[in-house]
C-alpha positions as CSV (number, residue, x, y, z in Angstrom):
1,X,-0.1,0.1,-0.2
2,X,3.2,2.7,0.8
3,X,4.6,1.6,-2.5
4,X,1.5,2.2,-4.2
5,X,1.0,5.6,-2.6
6,X,4.8,6.8,-3.8
7,X,4.7,5.9,-7.0
8,X,1.2,7.7,-7.5
9,X,3.2,10.4,-5.7
10,X,5.9,10.7,-8.0
11,X,3.4,10.0,-11.0
12,X,2.0,13.4,-9.9
13,X,5.5,15.5,-8.9
14,X,6.3,14.3,-12.8
15,X,2.8,15.5,-14.5
16,X,3.0,19.1,-12.4
17,X,6.6,19.4,-13.7
18,X,5.1,18.1,-17.3
19,X,2.5,20.9,-17.2
20,X,4.8,24.0,-15.8
21,X,7.9,23.0,-18.2
22,X,5.1,23.1,-21.2
23,X,4.0,26.4,-20.0
24,X,7.0,27.5,-19.4
25,X,8.1,26.9,-22.7
26,X,5.2,28.5,-23.9
27,X,6.1,32.1,-22.1
28,X,8.8,31.7,-23.9
29,X,8.3,31.9,-27.0
30,X,5.6,34.5,-26.5
31,X,8.7,36.5,-25.3
32,X,10.6,35.6,-27.8
33,X,7.9,36.7,-30.4
34,X,7.4,40.3,-28.4
35,X,11.1,40.4,-28.8
36,X,11.2,39.8,-32.4
37,X,8.6,41.8,-33.9
38,X,9.8,44.8,-31.1
39,X,6.2,45.1,-29.8
40,X,6.4,48.3,-27.2
41,X,4.0,50.9,-25.3
42,X,6.8,53.3,-24.1
43,X,9.7,51.6,-24.4
44,X,9.1,48.6,-22.4
45,X,7.5,45.2,-24.3
46,X,4.3,44.1,-24.0
47,X,6.1,40.5,-23.3
48,X,6.8,41.1,-20.3
49,X,3.0,40.9,-19.4
50,X,1.1,38.3,-21.6
51,X,4.4,35.7,-22.2
52,X,4.1,34.8,-17.7
53,X,0.4,35.0,-18.7
54,X,0.4,33.0,-21.7
55,X,2.3,30.3,-19.3
56,X,0.1,30.9,-16.4
57,X,-2.8,29.7,-19.0
58,X,-1.3,26.7,-20.8
59,X,-0.1,25.7,-17.4
60,X,-2.9,26.3,-16.1
61,X,-5.7,24.4,-18.9
62,X,-3.2,21.2,-18.9
63,X,-2.9,20.8,-14.9
64,X,-6.6,21.1,-15.0
65,X,-7.1,17.7,-17.7
66,X,-3.8,15.9,-16.4
67,X,-4.0,16.4,-12.9
68,X,-7.5,18.0,-12.0
69,X,-6.2,20.7,-10.1
70,X,-5.0,24.1,-10.2
71,X,-1.1,23.9,-9.2
72,X,-0.7,27.6,-8.5
73,X,0.8,28.9,-12.6
74,X,4.2,28.5,-11.8
75,X,6.0,29.0,-14.8
76,X,3.9,32.1,-14.6
77,X,6.1,33.1,-11.8
78,X,9.6,32.1,-13.4
79,X,8.4,34.1,-16.6
80,X,7.9,37.0,-14.4
81,X,11.5,36.0,-13.0
82,X,13.2,35.5,-16.1
83,X,11.4,38.9,-18.2
84,X,12.1,40.9,-15.3
85,X,15.9,40.4,-15.2
86,X,16.1,40.0,-18.8
87,X,14.3,43.6,-19.8
88,X,15.0,44.7,-16.4
89,X,19.1,43.7,-15.8
90,X,20.6,42.1,-18.5
91,X,19.5,44.2,-21.4
92,X,18.7,47.7,-19.6
93,X,21.1,48.0,-16.4
94,X,20.4,51.7,-16.6
95,X,17.1,51.7,-16.7
96,X,16.1,53.9,-13.4
97,X,13.9,54.3,-10.6
98,X,11.1,56.3,-12.8
99,X,7.4,56.3,-13.0
100,X,7.9,53.9,-16.3
101,X,10.2,51.2,-14.6
102,X,6.8,51.8,-11.9
103,X,4.1,50.8,-13.5
104,X,6.4,48.1,-15.7
105,X,6.8,46.3,-12.7
106,X,3.3,47.1,-11.1
107,X,1.7,45.7,-14.6
108,X,4.0,42.1,-14.6
109,X,3.2,41.4,-11.2
110,X,-0.2,42.4,-11.7
111,X,0.1,39.9,-14.9
112,X,1.9,37.0,-12.6
113,X,0.2,37.4,-9.6
114,X,-3.7,38.9,-10.1
115,X,-5.3,37.0,-7.1
116,X,-1.9,38.5,-4.6
117,X,-2.4,41.8,-6.4
118,X,-6.4,42.4,-7.0
119,X,-6.6,41.8,-3.0
120,X,-3.5,44.3,-2.1
121,X,-5.5,46.8,-4.2
122,X,-9.0,45.9,-3.4
123,X,-9.1,44.7,-0.9
124,X,-6.2,46.5,1.9
125,X,-5.2,49.9,-0.5
126,X,-9.2,50.9,-0.8
127,X,-9.7,49.8,2.9
128,X,-7.3,51.7,4.1
129,X,-8.4,54.7,1.4
130,X,-12.1,54.1,2.6
131,X,-10.6,54.2,5.8
132,X,-8.4,57.6,5.8
133,X,-12.0,59.1,4.4
134,X,-14.1,57.7,6.7
135,X,-11.9,59.3,9.8
136,X,-11.5,62.6,7.9
137,X,-15.8,63.1,7.5
138,X,-15.6,62.2,11.6
139,X,-13.1,64.6,12.4
140,X,-15.1,67.7,9.9
141,X,-18.5,66.7,10.7
142,X,-16.9,67.2,14.6
143,X,-15.5,70.9,13.5
144,X,-18.6,71.3,12.1
145,X,-21.4,70.4,15.6
146,X,-18.7,71.9,17.3
147,X,-18.9,75.3,15.7
148,X,-22.3,75.4,14.7
149,X,-23.5,74.9,18.5
150,X,-21.1,77.7,19.5
151,X,-22.9,80.4,16.7
152,X,-26.6,78.7,17.8
153,X,-25.7,79.0,21.5
154,X,-23.3,82.4,22.0
155,X,-24.6,84.1,18.4
156,X,-28.2,83.2,17.2
157,X,-29.1,82.9,20.6
158,X,-31.1,79.1,19.9
159,X,-31.3,76.4,20.1
160,X,-30.0,74.1,17.4
161,X,-33.3,71.6,15.2
162,X,-31.3,68.7,13.5
163,X,-34.0,67.9,11.1
164,X,-31.9,64.7,10.6
165,X,-31.9,63.7,13.9
166,X,-35.9,63.8,13.4
167,X,-36.7,60.2,13.2
168,X,-40.9,58.8,13.9
169,X,-41.1,56.1,16.2
170,X,-42.1,53.6,14.9
171,X,-42.6,50.5,17.1
172,X,-44.6,47.5,16.7
173,X,-47.5,47.7,20.1
174,X,-46.9,43.8,21.2
175,X,-49.3,44.1,23.5
176,X,-52.1,45.7,21.6
177,X,-51.9,42.7,18.7
178,X,-52.3,40.3,22.1
179,X,-55.1,42.0,23.2
180,X,-57.4,42.1,19.2
181,X,-56.0,38.9,19.0
182,X,-57.2,37.0,22.6
183,X,-60.7,39.5,22.4
184,X,-61.8,37.1,18.8
185,X,-63.6,34.9,20.6
186,X,-61.2,32.1,19.3
187,X,-58.9,29.2,19.7
188,X,-55.4,28.9,18.3
189,X,-54.2,25.5,19.4
190,X,-51.5,23.5,18.8
191,X,-53.3,19.6,19.4
192,X,-56.8,18.4,18.6
193,X,-56.9,16.5,22.0
194,X,-58.1,18.5,24.6
195,X,-59.7,17.1,27.8
196,X,-63.3,16.8,27.9
197,X,-63.9,18.9,24.7
198,X,-64.7,17.9,20.9
199,X,-62.7,19.1,17.3
200,X,-64.2,18.5,14.4
201,X,-62.5,19.2,11.7
202,X,-64.5,21.8,9.2
203,X,-61.4,22.1,6.5
204,X,-58.0,23.4,5.5
205,X,-58.0,27.2,5.3
206,X,-55.3,29.5,4.1
207,X,-55.2,33.8,4.2
208,X,-52.9,36.2,2.3
209,X,-52.1,39.6,3.0
210,X,-49.7,42.1,0.8
211,X,-47.0,44.2,2.2
212,X,-45.3,46.8,0.5
213,X,-41.5,47.3,1.4
214,X,-40.5,49.5,3.7
215,X,-38.6,53.3,1.8
216,X,-35.5,53.9,2.2
217,X,-34.7,56.3,4.3
218,X,-32.5,59.4,3.0
219,X,-29.7,59.4,4.4
220,X,-29.6,56.7,3.9
221,X,-30.5,55.1,7.9
222,X,-29.8,51.2,8.0
223,X,-31.7,50.8,12.0
224,X,-34.9,52.7,10.9
225,X,-34.9,50.7,7.9
226,X,-34.8,47.4,9.5
227,X,-37.3,48.9,12.2
228,X,-39.4,50.1,9.7
229,X,-39.3,46.9,7.5
230,X,-40.7,44.8,11.2
231,X,-43.5,46.9,11.5
232,X,-44.9,46.3,8.5
233,X,-44.0,42.7,8.5
234,X,-45.7,42.3,12.6
235,X,-48.9,44.6,11.1
236,X,-49.0,42.4,7.7
237,X,-48.9,38.6,9.9
238,X,-51.6,40.5,12.6
239,X,-53.9,41.4,9.6
240,X,-53.2,37.7,8.2
241,X,-54.3,36.0,11.0
242,X,-57.8,38.2,11.4
243,X,-57.9,37.3,7.9
244,X,-58.1,33.9,8.7
245,X,-60.1,33.7,12.0
246,X,-62.4,35.5,9.6
247,X,-62.8,32.6,6.7
248,X,-62.8,29.9,9.6
249,X,-65.6,31.7,11.2
250,X,-67.7,32.4,8.2
251,X,-67.0,28.3,7.5
252,X,-69.0,27.5,11.5
253,X,-65.3,27.1,12.6
254,X,-64.4,28.7,16.1
255,X,-60.4,27.7,16.0
256,X,-57.2,26.6,14.1
257,X,-54.3,24.1,14.2
258,X,-51.1,22.9,12.6
259,X,-51.1,27.1,12.8
260,X,-48.3,28.1,9.9
261,X,-47.2,31.3,8.7
262,X,-44.9,31.5,5.5
263,X,-43.4,35.0,4.0
264,X,-41.9,35.5,0.6
265,X,-40.7,38.0,-1.7
266,X,-43.1,38.9,-5.1
267,X,-43.2,41.9,-7.2
268,X,-41.0,42.9,-9.6
269,X,-37.3,42.4,-8.0
270,X,-39.5,41.2,-4.9
271,X,-40.6,44.9,-4.2
272,X,-43.3,43.9,-2.2
273,X,-43.9,40.8,1.0
274,X,-46.1,38.3,0.7
275,X,-47.6,36.7,4.5
276,X,-49.3,33.7,4.5
277,X,-51.5,32.0,7.4
278,X,-52.3,28.3,6.5
279,X,-54.2,25.6,9.1
280,X,-56.8,23.5,9.6
281,X,-60.2,25.2,10.6
282,X,-62.1,22.8,13.4
283,X,-65.5,23.4,15.7
284,X,-64.8,22.8,19.5
285,X,-67.6,21.6,21.0
286,X,-68.5,20.5,24.8
């Protein structure tokens, strides 16, 4: 068993080396073509970009077909080292450190290591920039409110009325909701096995209520939007239950068992909610 695993490991390494070698050869050929025809922009050859890309692409295709997995585009790294040495050290050692050199190295790195470079740019770089901007806004906002407070207090002699901070209290009244449902002379139960009572099945019932989505506050306020959404859904749930009770009562029942309430998005782009209540209507008799 151990011998077989060693043979499989050796076979895997050989096939991986084959994929890397073919990818490297393709990259070298692409680079020589760009050098021969002098395909360059602003003094540096485009083969610096396309050679590592070609090598990594060919290696990846072969590795996926032969090994069934990606082995990391090693040939792209080899081409990156080779093209950098050939172009910036061997052929042009006096190139110097300038904007063109920096841009060239950056583009080569992007071609050879796209995942790493994109992570540095979009995750670290952009995240740092947004953090700095956020801190700047906090500092300027703090200074603005201090100056505004001083002007209102000592010059205008009147209190500050900040309309952006005035929010409608949109709280769902759970006590009132329970009171309404409990005063409907109706039973919400989980089992038809009720001592000293008889539960007669009168059929399955359902009711549906459409609930509009809450409006997005301007400026955006996630807490208020969430509170308004919950308010709309809970209000829609109560309306749906009341409608279900009315349907069952009109059929001669006075209770429901196996109650199930479902929420779903409907409409174009999910612009509304649908609340549906299902249950078995029953008539409870002594």
